[in-house]
C-alpha positions, 0 to 999 in steps of 0.5 A, spaced: 662 289 606 669 287 608 666 283 614 663 279 607 670 278 603 674 277 611 668 270 612 668 268 605 675 269 603 677 262 606 672 259 601 674 262 595 681 260 595 679 252 597 674 254 589 681 255 587 685 250 589 680 244 585 686 241 583 681 237 576 679 243 573 686 245 573 688 240 569 682 240 565 684 247 563 690 245 562 688 239 557 685 244 553 690 249 552 693 243 548 689 243 543 690 246 537 685 251 539 688 253 545 687 260 546 679 259 544 678 253 549 681 255 554 678 262 555 671 260 553 673 255 559 674 260 564 668 263 562 664 258 563 668 258 570 666 263 571 659 264 569 658 257 573 660 261 580 658 267 579 650 265 577 650 260 582 653 265 587 647 270 585 641 265 587 644 264 593 643 271 593 637 271 592 634 265 595 637 269 603 634 276 601 627 273 600 629 268 605 631 273 610 638 270 611 639 276 616 635 278 621 638 284 624 645 284 622 645 276 625 645 269 621 638 267 620 636 260 623 637 257 615 644 260 614 646 256 619 642 249 618 645 250 611 652 251 612 651 245 618 649 239 613 654 243 607 659 241 612 656 234 614 657 234 606 664 237 605 667 232 612 663 226 609 667 227 602 673 229 604 673 222 607 671 219 600 678 222 597 681 220 602 679 212 602 681 213 595 688 216 593 692 213 589 697 210 593 703 211 587 704 215 582 702 208 577 695 208 580 694 216 579 688 216 573 684 221 570 677 221 569 676 218 563 672 225 559 679 227 560 682 223 554 676 226 548 677 233 550 682 234 544 674 233 541 671 238 544 666 243 541 668 251 542 661 250 547 661 243 550 669 247 553 664 252 556 661 248 558 665 243 562 667 251 564 661 251 567 660 244 571 667 243 573 665 251 578 658 249 578 656 242 579 662 240 582 661 237 588 666 240 592 665 247 589 657 248 589 657 246 597 663 253 598 660 256 593 654 257 596 656 257 604 659 263 601 653 267 597 649 265 604 655 268 608 655 275 604 646 275 605 647 274 612 651 279 614 645 285 612 648 289 607 646 292 602 645 289 594 650 293 591 657 291 596 653 283 597 654 283 589 661 286 591 663 282 595 661 277 591 664 279 585 671 279 588 669 271 591 668 269 585 675 272 582 680 269 588 676 262 587 677 262 578 685 264 580 687 256 579 683 256 572 687 263 571 693 262 572 695 255 567 690 261 561 695 266 563 702 262 563 699 260 556 697 266 553 705 270 557 710 264 557 710 261 549 713 254 548 716 254 555 708 254 558 708 246 555 713 242 559 711 248 565 704 246 564 705 239 563 709 238 569 702 242 573 699 236 570 702 231 572 703 233 579 694 236 580 693 229 577 698 226 582 695 228 588 688 231 586 684 226 592 690 227 597 688 235 597 682 235 597 681 231 601 686 235 607 682 242 603 676 238 604 676 236 611 677 243 613 673 247 609 669 243 613 670 242 619 669 250 619 662 249 616 660 245 622 663 251 627 659 256 623 653 252 624 653 249 630 654 257 632 649 260 628 644 256 630 647 256 639 646 263 637 
């Protein structure tokens, strides 16, 4: 199990460093029902990663992701494809990055967060984890890596749980600040929001390029072995 966890730590950290979801939960926490909605957002985030990862573990198990303790060919092909997707997305993010503070813009739907119902907030957490263009490929790659190690099902579930917890630290940090720091939380979270909005594209481009190249290397290595 230790080997499986070691393989996915970098992927989990990359999911945790997600500026847009961090901005989203900060905006959720600024609503009149911030405590409830922030908690629901975090639950949705957890569920999205866990369900997507669990589906991949089932697919990996039924598809024979491991052959004599070595990754199956399709796992290598999957990582290769995911690596290409992440590198292309990194290029897109870098080319679209804001050149100065005045060009930094958040998605228009974020302006309506204060009108979201609890169900919509829960769904937002799900979407930003499981349907995110960065997080979904990384979660799929992590679950495929876990499945391909050939460890037992309980150990796979444990490794996935560790991945989900580490991958959730980014959105849990604003929630913890909000719950523990009272009035001081407003200024702290506002500073985090502004910084994340300004540097979102550059951070994403750097992360995705590094991880995309890693997955490309892993895929080539698995196919060549």
